[in-house]
N, C-alpha and C positions, 0 to 999 in steps of 0.2 A: 504493500500500500504506500509506504514512504517513497519507494522508488517511482511509483506511478505519479504521486503528487509532485515530486521533484521534476519529473519529465514534463508534466503538464505546465509547470511554472516556467521551465526553460523554453518550452515550445511557445508559450505566450510571449515571453520577452523577445525571442528571436523573430516573432511574427509582427512585432510593433513596426509600423512604417518608419523607414529611414527618412532623414531630411535630405532631399535631393539638391536643394540649392547649395551653392558653394559656401563653405566657411573655411577660412585659411587654417593651415597647420599652426601649431604653437611652438615657440621657442621654449626649450626646457627650463630656461632661467627666468621666464616671465611670471609675474603674478597674474591672477585672473583679471584684475583691472587693466593691466598692460595688454593682455590678449584682447580683451573686449575693445579697447581703444584702437588697437591695430586692425582688428577685423572690420570695424566701422570705417576706418580710414581707407581701407583697401577696396571697398565696394559701396557705391552710392545707394545700393538697394537697402542698406542698413543705416539706422541712426543709433547713436549710443545713448542708452538710458541707464547704464550702470550707475548706481548710487542715487538715481532719481526716485525719491520716495514720496508717498502720499499719506497724509494723516487723515484718518476717518474715525468717526465715532464708533465705539465698541472695540477698538484696538489700542492697547496701551502704547505701542510703539509704531512708528511710521511703517507703511507697507511698501516693499520693493516691487516696482511694476514689472520689470524684467531687465535683462542686461542689454539686449539688442532687440530692436523692433524692425521688421522688414516692411517694405512697401506692399507686400502681399498680405499683411496682417498676421505675421508670425511673431508671437511673443516668445523670445528665445532666452532661456535661463541657462547659465553656464557655471560649471564648477570644475576645479582641477582635482586630480587624484581619484583613486577608487576606494577611498575610505568610507565606511558605512555612515559615519557622522556627517561628513561633507555631503554625501549623496542624500541623506535624509533631509538636510536643510534645502538642498536643491529641489527635491520633489515637493516638499511642503511649500517652498516659495512659489513655485509655479501654480500649485493648487490654490493657495490663499488669494493670489492676485486674480486668478481666473474666477474663483467663487465670488469675489467682490465685483468683478466686471458684470456678472450675471445679476447679483442681488442689489447692488448699490448704485443708483443713478448719481449720487454724490461722488462716488469713487470714479465712475466713468467720466464725469465732467472734469474732475481734477486730473485724471490721466490725459484726457484730451488736451487740457491746458498745458501740461508738462510737455507733451509731444509738440504742440504749437510753439512753445518756447524754444525747444531744441531746434526745430525746423527754421526758426527765425534767423538762425546763423548759417543756414545752408543756402545753396544756390536756388534760383528760380526753378531750375529743372528738377531738383530733388523735392522741393516743396510741391511741385505739380504732381510728381510721382506718388506722393503720400496723401494726395487729396482724397482718394477713395477710402483710405484707412481712417482719416479724420471723419469723413461722413458716416462711416460705419460705427464709429465710436460715439455718435450722437446718443445722448442719454435716452431718447425715446425710440430710436430706430435700431438699437443694438440687438444682434442675433449671434449666439455663440458659433453657429455653423459657418460664419464668415471668418473665423479666426482659428489659428493653430497654436497649440502650446508645444514648444520644442525644448527638449532637455538635451543640452550639449555637455558632454563630459570629456574634459581634457585629460589624456592619459597615454601611456605607452601601450597601445592596443595590440601591437605585435601580431596583427592579422587575426586576433581572437574575436569570436562572436561576443555579443553582449552577455549572453547566458554563461559563457565561459569566463568572462572577465569580471563581472559584477559579483560582489559578496552575496551570499544567500539572502541575508536580511534585506539587502538593498533591492534584490529582485522582487521580494514579497512587497516591499514598500512601493516600488515602481508600479507593480500590477494594481495595487489598491488605488493609487492616485490616478493612474491612467484610466481605470474603469470609472472612477468618479468623474473625471473630466469628460469622458465620452458620454456618460449619462447626462451631463449638463448640456451636451451638444457640441463640444469642441472637438476638433481634430487634434490628434496627439502624434508626435514624432520624436524619435531618438536620434541624436547625432554624435557618433564617436569622433572626437577631434584629436588627431594624432600629434604627439609631442615629437619634435625633431631636434637633434643635437646640433645640426648645422646652423650657422649664424643667419638670422633673419634680420633684414634692415629694421632699425628701431623707428618708432613713431615720434615725431617732434612733440614735445610736451609731456612725455611719459617717462 
């Protein structure tokens, strides 16, 4: 029975949709913040929301929106390493933000304002590409089916599958959160981000 349960869990994890849009590999020496800044600087389809938080009633501390937002409406949450504690925070972060997007018009309004603030420093072309995302974040027109929650994990994957690389408890945690997100109506994807030892050009300002 235990073997069957473990196989079912591994099959579920490996069947999670991958994130097909490009995300750069990570320098082994970078912090998560440095990686997020680099990824956003390399592709105009992403804007950087790392450390952009929203204060809402009912939450003692500010809520993290996501690390990167794509012009397709992908809320991308990123953590480094394959430690259970870090992954638990990652999966919870994605769930809490998504849950508030569904339940709280105040949160949606504040998220949209944060996105508009970030976009104010971008080019006209980038602002135009995110116009659809902004309209779908409207507090009265929001639908989870228009958005995807992406979990990006920076690690030395060494060609391993997610089920082979993730700790057992993290796989259980991921399945629970993915199922909850799908029940809310969101699409869910997993993105392994490979660590590389070769020097990657640094990003000005990080």
